[in-house]
C-alpha positions in Angstrom: 69.6 57.3 155.9 69.0 61.1 155.8 70.1 63.1 158.7 67.5 65.5 160.1 68.7 68.8 161.5 66.7 69.8 164.5 66.6 73.5 165.2 66.0 75.1 168.5 63.1 77.3 169.2 65.5 80.3 169.2 66.8 79.4 165.7 63.3 79.0 164.5 62.2 82.4 165.9 65.3 84.1 164.4 64.4 82.6 161.0 60.8 83.9 161.3 62.1 87.4 162.1 64.6 87.3 159.2 61.9 86.2 156.7 59.6 88.9 158.1 62.2 91.5 157.5 62.9 90.2 154.0 59.2 90.4 153.2 59.1 94.0 154.6 62.0 94.9 152.3 60.4 93.3 149.3 57.0 95.0 149.9 58.7 98.4 150.5 60.7 98.0 147.2 57.6 97.0 145.2 55.7 100.0 146.6 58.5 102.5 146.1 58.9 101.4 142.5 55.2 101.6 141.8 55.1 98.0 140.5 51.6 97.2 141.6 50.1 99.2 138.7 47.5 100.8 141.0 46.8 104.6 140.8 46.2 104.9 144.5 49.4 103.0 145.4 51.5 104.8 142.8 50.3 108.2 144.1 51.0 107.4 147.8 54.1 107.1 149.8 53.6 104.1 152.0 55.9 102.9 154.8 55.9 99.2 155.6 56.9 99.5 159.2 56.9 95.8 160.2 56.0 92.3 158.9 55.1 89.7 161.5 55.2 86.1 160.2 53.6 83.1 161.8 56.0 80.4 162.9 55.1 78.2 159.9 55.8 81.2 157.5 52.4 80.7 155.9 50.9 84.0 157.1 52.3 87.5 157.3 50.8 90.6 158.8 52.2 93.7 157.1 51.8 96.9 159.1 51.7 99.9 156.8 51.4 103.7 157.3 50.7 106.1 154.5 53.0 109.1 154.8 52.1 112.7 154.6 48.6 112.1 156.0 47.2 110.4 153.0 43.9 108.7 153.4 44.7 105.4 155.3 41.4 103.7 154.5 41.8 104.2 150.7 45.4 103.1 150.8 44.6 99.9 152.8 41.8 99.1 150.4 44.2 99.4 147.4 46.8 97.3 149.1 44.2 94.6 150.0 42.8 94.6 146.4 46.4 94.0 145.1 47.2 91.2 147.7 47.5 88.5 145.0 50.1 90.5 143.1 52.1 91.2 146.3 51.9 87.5 147.4 53.2 86.3 144.0 56.1 88.8 144.0 57.1 88.0 147.6 57.0 84.2 146.9 59.2 84.6 143.7 61.7 86.9 145.4 62.0 84.8 148.6 62.2 81.5 146.8 59.8 79.9 149.3 57.8 76.8 148.5 54.6 78.5 149.7 53.7 82.1 149.3 52.9 83.6 152.7 49.3 84.9 152.8 49.6 88.7 153.3 47.3 90.6 155.5 47.7 94.4 155.4 47.0 96.2 158.7 47.3 99.9 159.6 50.3 100.6 161.9 48.8 102.4 164.9 52.0 102.6 166.9 52.6 106.2 165.8 49.1 107.1 167.0 49.7 105.3 170.3 53.1 107.1 170.7 51.3 110.5 170.1 48.6 109.6 172.7 51.3 108.7 175.3 53.2 111.9 174.5 50.1 114.0 175.1 49.4 112.2 178.4 52.9 112.8 179.6 52.8 116.5 178.7 49.5 117.0 180.6 50.1 119.6 183.3 48.7 117.3 186.0 51.1 114.5 185.0 54.1 116.9 184.7 53.3 118.2 188.2 53.2 114.7 189.6 56.5 113.8 187.9 58.1 116.9 189.3 56.9 116.0 192.8 58.9 112.8 192.7 62.2 114.6 192.2 
C-alpha cells in the first residue's frame, strides 16, 4: 500500500512561492536572451518583478515593467501574443506535468510608490508630520 505524504498549508504555500520564483527567473532569462523572436520584446528591457502562482500551480500572474520608459501597452501586447511560447518554455524548464497558464500584468507598484512619495513630500503633510515631533 502506498504511503501518502500530507503536506501542511505552510509547506504548500512555500512550494507555491518557490515555483513562482522559478517561473520569474525563467521568464527573465527568456526575455534577456531574446528567445521569443519578437521585435518588440527583443528591443525592450523588461523586468519580471513578481510571479504569483495559484495554489494548484495551474495559473501564474507575471508582473512586468518595461525599463527606460518604453511603451508599456505595446510591450504587454507583445508578451500576451507570445504567451504560448512562454508557457511551453516554462513547462519544459520546470518539468511540471501541466504548464501554468501565464497572464502578463503591468507592475504598478512603482507608480504607487511614486504616488505615496509625492503625497508624503506635500508641504501640508510635511508640516503635519513635523508637528508630531
